[in-house]
N, CA and C atoms as an extended XYZ file, in Angstrom:
477
Properties=species:S:1:pos:R:3:atomname:S:1:resname:S:1:resid:I:1 pbc="F F F"
N        17.218       29.268       32.979 N   MET     1
C        16.669       29.136       31.643 CA  MET     1
C        15.182       28.815       31.770 C   MET     1
N        14.372       29.494       31.019 N   SER     2
C        12.922       29.317       31.082 CA  SER     2
C        12.389       28.801       29.752 C   SER     2
N        11.206       28.206       29.807 N   ASN     3
C        10.521       27.793       28.585 CA  ASN     3
C         9.702       28.937       27.994 C   ASN     3
N         9.738       30.077       28.636 N   TRP     4
C         9.055       31.259       28.123 CA  TRP     4
C        10.081       32.191       27.506 C   TRP     4
N         9.773       32.740       26.349 N   ALA     5
C        10.673       33.675       25.673 CA  ALA     5
C         9.882       34.915       25.264 C   ALA     5
N        10.555       36.032       25.220 N   TRP     6
C         9.945       37.314       24.868 CA  TRP     6
C        10.046       37.539       23.370 C   TRP     6
N         8.942       37.922       22.756 N   ASP     7
C         8.933       38.289       21.350 CA  ASP     7
C         8.792       39.799       21.256 C   ASP     7
N         9.831       40.501       20.796 N   PRO     8
C         9.779       41.965       20.769 CA  PRO     8
C         8.774       42.532       19.760 C   PRO     8
N         8.435       41.758       18.732 N   ILE     9
C         7.487       42.265       17.732 CA  ILE     9
C         6.061       42.272       18.287 C   ILE     9
N         5.635       41.142       18.869 N   SER    10
C         4.279       41.088       19.433 CA  SER    10
C         4.230       41.649       20.852 C   SER    10
N         5.422       41.900       21.404 N   LYS    11
C         5.538       42.399       22.777 CA  LYS    11
C         4.809       41.478       23.762 C   LYS    11
N         5.075       40.195       23.599 N   SER    12
C         4.471       39.215       24.497 CA  SER    12
C         5.394       38.000       24.619 C   SER    12
N         5.122       37.222       25.653 N   TYR    13
C         5.878       35.995       25.866 CA  TYR    13
C         5.223       34.846       25.106 C   TYR    13
N         6.020       33.853       24.746 N   TYR    14
C         5.500       32.634       24.140 CA  TYR    14
C         6.240       31.448       24.734 C   TYR    14
N         5.588       30.289       24.705 N   TRP    15
C         6.114       29.047       25.273 CA  TRP    15
C         6.878       28.275       24.205 C   TRP    15
N         8.001       27.702       24.605 N   HIS    16
C         8.751       26.798       23.729 CA  HIS    16
C         9.299       25.667       24.575 C   HIS    16
N         9.225       24.471       24.053 N   ARG    17
C         9.696       23.295       24.797 CA  ARG    17
C        11.201       23.090       24.611 C   ARG    17
N        11.685       23.310       23.399 N   PHE    18
C        13.066       22.968       23.098 CA  PHE    18
C        13.934       24.210       22.900 C   PHE    18
N        13.802       24.886       21.795 N   PHE    19
C        14.620       26.066       21.511 CA  PHE    19
C        13.719       27.286       21.385 C   PHE    19
N        14.258       28.454       21.699 N   SER    20
C        13.446       29.667       21.636 CA  SER    20
C        13.042       30.018       20.204 C   SER    20
N        13.759       29.511       19.210 N   HIS    21
C        13.360       29.765       17.821 CA  HIS    21
C        12.330       28.743       17.323 C   HIS    21
N        11.823       27.902       18.230 N   GLN    22
C        10.798       26.915       17.892 CA  GLN    22
C         9.602       27.067       18.839 C   GLN    22
N         8.778       28.103       18.648 N   PRO    23
C         7.629       28.258       19.551 CA  PRO    23
C         6.653       27.091       19.409 C   PRO    23
N         6.085       26.685       20.531 N   ASP    24
C         5.107       25.597       20.521 CA  ASP    24
C         3.766       26.099       20.025 C   ASP    24
N         3.026       25.226       19.396 N   LEU    25
C         1.652       25.525       19.009 CA  LEU    25
C         0.737       25.181       20.181 C   LEU    25
N        -0.335       25.930       20.324 N   ASN    26
C        -1.283       25.698       21.400 CA  ASN    26
C        -2.374       24.747       20.911 C   ASN    26
N        -2.174       23.451       21.110 N   TYR    27
C        -3.131       22.457       20.645 CA  TYR    27
C        -4.417       22.441       21.463 C   TYR    27
N        -4.488       23.224       22.528 N   ASP    28
C        -5.755       23.397       23.240 CA  ASP    28
C        -6.707       24.278       22.437 C   ASP    28
N        -6.173       25.032       21.504 N   ASN    29
C        -6.964       25.944       20.691 CA  ASN    29
C        -7.519       25.183       19.473 C   ASN    29
N        -8.849       25.083       19.348 N   PRO    30
C        -9.433       24.354       18.200 CA  PRO    30
C        -9.000       24.922       16.851 C   PRO    30
N        -8.740       26.222       16.774 N   ALA    31
C        -8.302       26.819       15.505 CA  ALA    31
C        -6.920       26.305       15.112 C   ALA    31
N        -6.065       26.064       16.093 N   VAL    32
C        -4.729       25.518       15.815 CA  VAL    32
C        -4.863       24.095       15.287 C   VAL    32
N        -5.709       23.302       15.924 N   ARG    33
C        -5.913       21.919       15.471 CA  ARG    33
C        -6.466       21.890       14.045 C   ARG    33
N        -7.416       22.779       13.759 N   GLU    34
C        -8.009       22.815       12.423 CA  GLU    34
C        -6.979       23.252       11.387 C   GLU    34
N        -6.162       24.229       11.726 N   GLU    35
C        -5.141       24.681       10.776 CA  GLU    35
C        -4.096       23.600       10.537 C   GLU    35
N        -3.737       22.857       11.579 N   MET    36
C        -2.800       21.747       11.396 CA  MET    36
C        -3.411       20.700       10.457 C   MET    36
N        -4.701       20.429       10.609 N   TRP    37
C        -5.372       19.498        9.709 CA  TRP    37
C        -5.357       20.039        8.279 C   TRP    37
N        -5.561       21.347        8.121 N   ASN    38
C        -5.519       21.944        6.786 CA  ASN    38
C        -4.147       21.781        6.144 C   ASN    38
N        -3.101       21.931        6.921 N   VAL    39
C        -1.741       21.738        6.412 CA  VAL    39
C        -1.547       20.274        5.997 C   VAL    39
N        -2.008       19.358        6.837 N   MET    40
C        -1.886       17.939        6.496 CA  MET    40
C        -2.667       17.626        5.221 C   MET    40
N        -3.896       18.143        5.099 N   LYS    41
C        -4.707       17.915        3.888 CA  LYS    41
C        -3.993       18.432        2.644 C   LYS    41
N        -3.365       19.604        2.761 N   PHE    42
C        -2.633       20.166        1.621 CA  PHE    42
C        -1.626       19.149        1.091 C   PHE    42
N        -0.819       18.595        1.990 N   TRP    43
C         0.212       17.648        1.571 CA  TRP    43
C        -0.384       16.320        1.121 C   TRP    43
N        -1.432       15.868        1.801 N   LEU    44
C        -2.074       14.611        1.403 CA  LEU    44
C        -2.685       14.712        0.015 C   LEU    44
N        -3.268       15.855       -0.302 N   GLU    45
C        -3.844       16.045       -1.633 CA  GLU    45
C        -2.773       16.087       -2.725 C   GLU    45
N        -1.543       16.397       -2.337 N   LEU    46
C        -0.422       16.353       -3.283 CA  LEU    46
C         0.161       14.945       -3.419 C   LEU    46
N        -0.314       14.006       -2.588 N   GLY    47
C         0.116       12.623       -2.712 CA  GLY    47
C         1.036       12.108       -1.627 C   GLY    47
N         1.256       12.872       -0.565 N   VAL    48
C         2.084       12.389        0.540 CA  VAL    48
C         1.400       11.171        1.165 C   VAL    48
N         2.193       10.162        1.527 N   ASP    49
C         1.643        8.915        2.061 CA  ASP    49
C         1.624        8.837        3.578 C   ASP    49
N         2.302        9.750        4.239 N   GLY    50
C         2.343        9.672        5.691 CA  GLY    50
C         3.059       10.848        6.301 C   GLY    50
N         3.000       10.892        7.619 N   PHE    51
C         3.621       11.976        8.373 CA  PHE    51
C         4.381       11.433        9.571 C   PHE    51
N         5.495       12.067        9.842 N   ARG    52
C         6.229       11.857       11.086 CA  ARG    52
C         5.841       13.022       11.984 C   ARG    52
N         5.219       12.724       13.112 N   LEU    53
C         4.818       13.766       14.052 CA  LEU    53
C         5.899       13.895       15.110 C   LEU    53
N         6.523       15.039       15.147 N   ASP    54
C         7.698       15.298       15.965 CA  ASP    54
C         7.323       15.614       17.409 C   ASP    54
N         8.130       15.130       18.344 N   ALA    55
C         8.019       15.455       19.771 CA  ALA    55
C         6.603       15.245       20.302 C   ALA    55
N         5.992       14.142       19.920 N   VAL    56
C         4.600       13.852       20.249 CA  VAL    56
C         4.281       13.934       21.750 C   VAL    56
N         5.128       13.454       22.648 N   PRO    57
C         4.736       13.501       24.062 CA  PRO    57
C         4.517       14.918       24.600 C   PRO    57
N         4.899       15.926       23.833 N   TYR    58
C         4.847       17.302       24.326 CA  TYR    58
C         3.830       18.171       23.586 C   TYR    58
N         2.855       17.576       22.897 N   LEU    59
C         1.882       18.372       22.146 CA  LEU    59
C         1.049       19.267       23.057 C   LEU    59
N         0.698       18.766       24.212 N   ILE    60
C        -0.133       19.510       25.161 CA  ILE    60
C         0.712       19.886       26.363 C   ILE    60
N         0.555       21.129       26.800 N   GLU    61
C         1.286       21.601       27.980 CA  GLU    61
C         0.307       21.929       29.102 C   GLU    61
N         0.696       21.584       30.325 N   ARG    62
C        -0.094       21.911       31.508 CA  ARG    62
C         0.846       22.420       32.600 C   ARG    62
N         0.496       23.565       33.171 N   ASP    63
C         1.278       24.077       34.293 CA  ASP    63
C         1.302       23.044       35.411 C   ASP    63
N         2.440       22.964       36.075 N   GLY    64
C         2.585       22.051       37.201 CA  GLY    64
C         2.859       20.612       36.804 C   GLY    64
N         3.089       20.366       35.504 N   THR    65
C         3.426       19.015       35.038 CA  THR    65
C         4.737       19.075       34.250 C   THR    65
N         5.218       17.914       33.888 N   SER    66
C         6.403       17.863       33.022 CA  SER    66
C         6.007       18.111       31.563 C   SER    66
N         4.702       18.226       31.310 N   CYS    67
C         4.169       18.411       29.949 CA  CYS    67
C         4.539       17.238       29.052 C   CYS    67
N         4.674       16.073       29.644 N   GLU    68
C         5.071       14.886       28.882 CA  GLU    68
C         4.037       13.786       29.075 C   GLU    68
N         3.597       13.205       27.963 N   ASN    69
C         2.678       12.057       27.979 CA  ASN    69
C         1.349       12.370       28.671 C   ASN    69
N         0.831       13.561       28.460 N   LEU    70
C        -0.438       13.931       29.084 CA  LEU    70
C        -1.611       13.292       28.345 C   LEU    70
N        -2.683       12.937       29.056 N   PRO    71
C        -3.832       12.281       28.418 CA  PRO    71
C        -4.416       13.080       27.254 C   PRO    71
N        -4.420       14.399       27.360 N   GLU    72
C        -4.983       15.235       26.303 CA  GLU    72
C        -4.228       15.087       24.987 C   GLU    72
N        -2.952       14.733       25.062 N   THR    73
C        -2.149       14.512       23.857 CA  THR    73
C        -2.779       13.403       23.017 C   THR    73
N        -3.253       12.355       23.682 N   HIS    74
C        -3.851       11.230       22.961 CA  HIS    74
C        -5.153       11.637       22.275 C   HIS    74
N        -5.883       12.580       22.867 N   GLU    75
C        -7.096       13.084       22.219 CA  GLU    75
C        -6.752       13.749       20.880 C   GLU    75
N        -5.689       14.542       20.873 N   VAL    76
C        -5.255       15.214       19.638 CA  VAL    76
C        -4.878       14.179       18.589 C   VAL    76
N        -4.119       13.177       18.996 N   ILE    77
C        -3.667       12.150       18.052 CA  ILE    77
C        -4.846       11.351       17.508 C   ILE    77
N        -5.765       10.955       18.396 N   ARG    78
C        -6.939       10.192       17.928 CA  ARG    78
C        -7.761       11.001       16.935 C   ARG    78
N        -7.894       12.295       17.182 N   ASP    79
C        -8.640       13.157       16.271 CA  ASP    79
C        -7.965       13.205       14.895 C   ASP    79
N        -6.644       13.396       14.868 N   LEU    80
C        -5.921       13.415       13.594 CA  LEU    80
C        -6.017       12.067       12.887 C   LEU    80
N        -5.868       11.001       13.628 N   ARG    81
C        -5.935        9.659       13.031 CA  ARG    81
C        -7.304        9.420       12.402 C   ARG    81
N        -8.371        9.818       13.100 N   LYS    82
C        -9.720        9.627       12.552 CA  LYS    82
C        -9.892       10.415       11.260 C   LYS    82
N        -9.437       11.651       11.248 N   LYS    83
C        -9.549       12.469       10.035 CA  LYS    83
C        -8.761       11.858        8.884 C   LYS    83
N        -7.550       11.411        9.193 N   VAL    84
C        -6.714       10.793        8.154 CA  VAL    84
C        -7.387        9.524        7.631 C   VAL    84
N        -7.860        8.659        8.537 N   ASP    85
C        -8.499        7.411        8.115 CA  ASP    85
C        -9.776        7.669        7.319 C   ASP    85
N       -10.557        8.664        7.733 N   ASP    86
C       -11.827        8.955        7.052 CA  ASP    86
C       -11.625        9.574        5.670 C   ASP    86
N       -10.639       10.444        5.540 N   HIS    87
C       -10.482       11.213        4.298 CA  HIS    87
C        -9.343       10.741        3.396 C   HIS    87
N        -8.341       10.098        3.986 N   PHE    88
C        -7.180        9.651        3.208 CA  PHE    88
C        -6.757        8.255        3.688 C   PHE    88
N        -7.599        7.256        3.473 N   PRO    89
C        -7.269        5.895        3.946 CA  PRO    89
C        -5.908        5.442        3.434 C   PRO    89
N        -5.203        4.714        4.286 N   GLY    90
C        -3.891        4.210        3.912 CA  GLY    90
C        -2.753        5.140        4.267 C   GLY    90
N        -3.057        6.304        4.806 N   THR    91
C        -2.013        7.242        5.227 CA  THR    91
C        -1.403        6.753        6.529 C   THR    91
N        -0.100        6.828        6.629 N   MET    92
C         0.618        6.334        7.793 CA  MET    92
C         1.026        7.498        8.708 C   MET    92
N         0.806        7.312       10.007 N   LEU    93
C         1.264        8.270       11.009 CA  LEU    93
C         2.364        7.623       11.834 C   LEU    93
N         3.517        8.273       11.860 N   LEU    94
C         4.704        7.773       12.550 CA  LEU    94
C         5.011        8.670       13.733 C   LEU    94
N         5.100        8.093       14.917 N   ALA    95
C         5.379        8.855       16.135 CA  ALA    95
C         6.875        9.041       16.324 C   ALA    95
N         7.268       10.277       16.574 N   GLU    96
C         8.623       10.585       17.022 CA  GLU    96
C         8.474       10.899       18.500 C   GLU    96
N         8.709        9.875       19.309 N   ALA    97
C         8.574       10.017       20.754 CA  ALA    97
C         9.746        9.288       21.389 C   ALA    97
N        10.664       10.029       21.938 N   ASN    98
C        11.861        9.436       22.519 CA  ASN    98
C        11.498        8.824       23.869 C   ASN    98
N        10.911        7.636       23.810 N   GLN    99
C        10.402        6.942       24.987 CA  GLN    99
C        10.839        5.480       24.943 C   GLN    99
N        10.863        4.831       26.110 N   TRP   100
C        11.095        3.401       26.160 CA  TRP   100
C         9.855        2.688       25.635 C   TRP   100
N         9.980        1.462       25.149 N   PRO   101
C         8.827        0.760       24.568 CA  PRO   101
C         7.586        0.749       25.462 C   PRO   101
N         7.743        0.511       26.747 N   ALA   102
C         6.579        0.474       27.644 CA  ALA   102
C         5.882        1.830       27.701 C   ALA   102
N         6.652        2.914       27.620 N   ASP   103
C         6.069        4.257       27.655 CA  ASP   103
C         5.520        4.671       26.298 C   ASP   103
N         6.019        4.056       25.253 N   LEU   104
C         5.580        4.362       23.892 CA  LEU   104
C         4.278        3.644       23.536 C   LEU   104
N         4.024        2.517       24.175 N   ARG   105
C         2.852        1.695       23.856 CA  ARG   105
C         1.544        2.488       23.816 C   ARG   105
N         1.261        3.380       24.760 N   PRO   106
C        -0.012        4.119       24.711 CA  PRO   106
C        -0.205        4.943       23.437 C   PRO   106
N         0.870        5.267       22.738 N   TYR   107
C         0.743        6.066       21.518 CA  TYR   107
C         0.195        5.269       20.335 C   TYR   107
N         0.017        3.969       20.515 N   PHE   108
C        -0.661        3.163       19.510 CA  PHE   108
C        -2.159        3.113       19.792 C   PHE   108
N        -2.543        3.489       21.020 N   GLY   109
C        -3.947        3.477       21.412 CA  GLY   109
C        -4.531        2.099       21.242 C   GLY   109
N        -5.756        2.054       20.783 N   ASN   110
C        -6.425        0.792       20.452 CA  ASN   110
C        -6.519        0.676       18.940 C   ASN   110
N        -5.406        0.957       18.292 N   GLY   111
C        -5.391        0.977       16.834 CA  GLY   111
C        -5.954        2.278       16.284 C   GLY   111
N        -6.108        3.280       17.154 N   ASP   112
C        -6.705        4.540       16.727 CA  ASP   112
C        -5.773        5.741       16.925 C   ASP   112
N        -4.478        5.440       17.144 N   GLU   113
C        -3.508        6.526       17.243 CA  GLU   113
C        -2.448        6.303       16.168 C   GLU   113
N        -1.197        6.078       16.532 N   PHE   114
C        -0.137        5.934       15.533 CA  PHE   114
C        -0.085        4.531       14.959 C   PHE   114
N         0.404        4.460       13.700 N   HIS   115
C         0.620        3.175       13.040 CA  HIS   115
C         1.978        2.586       13.448 C   HIS   115
N         2.965        3.466       13.569 N   MET   116
C         4.335        3.039       13.882 CA  MET   116
C         5.006        4.108       14.733 C   MET   116
N         6.174        3.740       15.275 N   ALA   117
C         6.940        4.690       16.074 CA  ALA   117
C         8.426        4.392       15.935 C   ALA   117
N         9.205        5.445       15.950 N   PHE   118
C        10.656        5.267       16.017 CA  PHE   118
C        11.006        4.613       17.343 C   PHE   118
N        12.075        3.872       17.357 N   HIS   119
C        12.548        3.231       18.581 CA  HIS   119
C        13.871        3.901       18.966 C   HIS   119
N        13.777        5.071       19.537 N   PHE   120
C        14.958        5.861       19.839 CA  PHE   120
C        15.923        5.210       20.823 C   PHE   120
N        15.470        4.545       21.881 N   PRO   121
C        16.456        3.938       22.781 CA  PRO   121
C        17.355        2.908       22.106 C   PRO   121
N        16.876        2.289       21.026 N   LEU   122
C        17.695        1.306       20.322 CA  LEU   122
C        18.768        1.959       19.449 C   LEU   122
N        18.483        3.147       18.940 N   MET   123
C        19.390        3.780       17.984 CA  MET   123
C        20.832        3.924       18.498 C   MET   123
N        21.071        4.541       19.660 N   PRO   124
C        22.469        4.671       20.094 CA  PRO   124
C        23.114        3.323       20.386 C   PRO   124
N        22.306        2.343       20.771 N   ARG   125
C        22.847        1.008       21.031 CA  ARG   125
C        23.326        0.357       19.735 C   ARG   125
N        22.622        0.622       18.645 N   MET   126
C        23.068        0.084       17.353 CA  MET   126
C        24.426        0.667       16.971 C   MET   126
N        24.567        1.978       17.130 N   PHE   127
C        25.838        2.618       16.796 CA  PHE   127
C        26.958        2.126       17.719 C   PHE   127
N        26.640        1.972       19.013 N   MET   128
C        27.646        1.464       19.942 CA  MET   128
C        28.036        0.032       19.580 C   MET   128
N        27.054       -0.790       19.218 N   GLY   129
C        27.347       -2.163       18.809 CA  GLY   129
C        28.242       -2.201       17.586 C   GLY   129
N        27.977       -1.334       16.619 N   LEU   130
C        28.830       -1.259       15.433 CA  LEU   130
C        30.230       -0.792       15.798 C   LEU   130
N        30.302        0.235       16.629 N   ARG   131
C        31.604        0.799       17.020 CA  ARG   131
C        32.448       -0.227       17.772 C   ARG   131
N        31.786       -0.970       18.677 N   LEU   132
C        32.497       -1.971       19.479 CA  LEU   132
C        32.631       -3.310       18.757 C   LEU   132
N        31.934       -3.440       17.624 N   GLU   133
C        31.861       -4.714       16.909 CA  GLU   133
C        31.394       -5.813       17.845 C   GLU   133
N        30.290       -5.491       18.574 N   ASP   134
C        29.761       -6.391       19.592 CA  ASP   134
C        28.237       -6.238       19.634 C   ASP   134
N        27.535       -7.333       19.770 N   ARG   135
C        26.080       -7.314       19.806 CA  ARG   135
C        25.513       -6.882       21.155 C   ARG   135
N        26.309       -6.908       22.212 N   LYS   136
C        25.792       -6.714       23.568 CA  LYS   136
C        25.060       -5.383       23.798 C   LYS   136
N        25.530       -4.261       23.273 N   PRO   137
C        24.748       -3.039       23.504 CA  PRO   137
C        23.322       -3.130       22.955 C   PRO   137
N        23.112       -3.983       21.965 N   ILE   138
C        21.790       -4.119       21.355 CA  ILE   138
C        20.975       -5.204       22.054 C   ILE   138
N        21.603       -6.317       22.364 N   THR   139
C        20.858       -7.478       22.848 CA  THR   139
C        20.667       -7.513       24.356 C   THR   139
N        21.524       -6.871       25.123 N   GLU   140
C        21.399       -6.939       26.579 CA  GLU   140
C        20.418       -5.898       27.081 C   GLU   140
N        19.599       -6.275       28.030 N   ASN   141
C        18.598       -5.433       28.690 CA  ASN   141
C        17.501       -4.992       27.739 C   ASN   141
N        17.870       -4.233       26.753 N   HIS   142
C        16.902       -3.602       25.872 CA  HIS   142
C        16.072       -4.595       25.064 C   HIS   142
N        16.696       -5.603       24.492 N   ALA   143
C        15.988       -6.502       23.579 CA  ALA   143
C        14.837       -7.211       24.283 C   ALA   143
N        15.041       -7.627       25.518 N   THR   144
C        13.978       -8.293       26.263 CA  THR   144
C        12.798       -7.353       26.450 C   THR   144
N        13.061       -6.084       26.801 N   ASP   145
C        11.985       -5.111       26.979 CA  ASP   145
C        11.179       -4.950       25.703 C   ASP   145
N        11.855       -4.884       24.565 N   ALA   146
C        11.169       -4.676       23.289 CA  ALA   146
C        10.315       -5.886       22.930 C   ALA   146
N        10.860       -7.095       23.119 N   ARG   147
C        10.095       -8.299       22.795 CA  ARG   147
C         8.885       -8.432       23.709 C   ARG   147
N         9.087       -8.176       25.005 N   ASP   148
C         8.004       -8.323       25.970 CA  ASP   148
C         6.888       -7.318       25.751 C   ASP   148
N         7.212       -6.144       25.206 N   SER   149
C         6.174       -5.131       25.002 CA  SER   149
C         5.339       -5.423       23.763 C   SER   149
N         5.821       -6.335       22.897 N   GLY   150
C         5.076       -6.683       21.691 CA  GLY   150
C         5.000       -5.561       20.688 C   GLY   150
N         5.950       -4.669       20.707 N   GLN   151
C         5.891       -3.497       19.840 CA  GLN   151
C         6.667       -3.692       18.556 C   GLN   151
N         6.094       -3.139       17.500 N   LEU   152
C         6.801       -3.015       16.233 CA  LEU   152
C         7.686       -1.800       16.361 C   LEU   152
N         8.933       -1.919       16.040 N   SER   153
C         9.849       -0.805       16.179 CA  SER   153
C        10.405       -0.401       14.826 C   SER   153
N        10.443        0.894       14.605 N   VAL   154
C        11.095        1.442       13.427 CA  VAL   154
C        12.364        2.099       13.930 C   VAL   154
N        13.476        1.740       13.364 N   VAL   155
C        14.758        2.244       13.844 CA  VAL   155
C        15.271        3.316       12.907 C   VAL   155
N        15.466        4.539       13.427 N   PRO   156
C        16.056        5.567       12.567 CA  PRO   156
C        17.533        5.266       12.328 C   PRO   156
N        17.941        5.302       11.083 N   LEU   157
C        19.316        4.941       10.760 CA  LEU   157
C        20.210        6.135       10.522 C   LEU   157
N        19.699        7.325       10.714 N   SER   158
C        20.543        8.500       10.601 CA  SER   158
C        20.170        9.488       11.694 C   SER   158
N        21.134       10.298       12.047 N   ALA   159
C        20.876       11.258       13.123 CA  ALA   159
C        20.509       12.607       12.548 C   ALA   159
């Protein structure tokens, strides 16, 4: 299985991280970044208060890497955050990054990247705790990591 898929209409290959029906955008291309900003502005001008940015660790791809948590990804996020703060103050950016708290911390930057992030590792533990009627899946191991990282966690309550 490859991350490259053939498009018979354009007669060319395209990159996808997850499913072949979800081609990745090339965030190395300034025109792509500008168009994404235009889409965000459209919704912000209609009154949207924030955005959930999906699969954030994979915005930038580099051959020979896992394409996960690359430094260039943070440049894209900082640029979007600056535009949002400058033009639409009070807009919230929420990271969807399935990472442990220590790995998620860089996505907050120095207050110049995301405002909040989902806490995906906690989610299945909450369901397991409910299913078992026991706090241990939530409080053991994981809770100490979250407290020690000093992170605010947003817990998704639906799958």
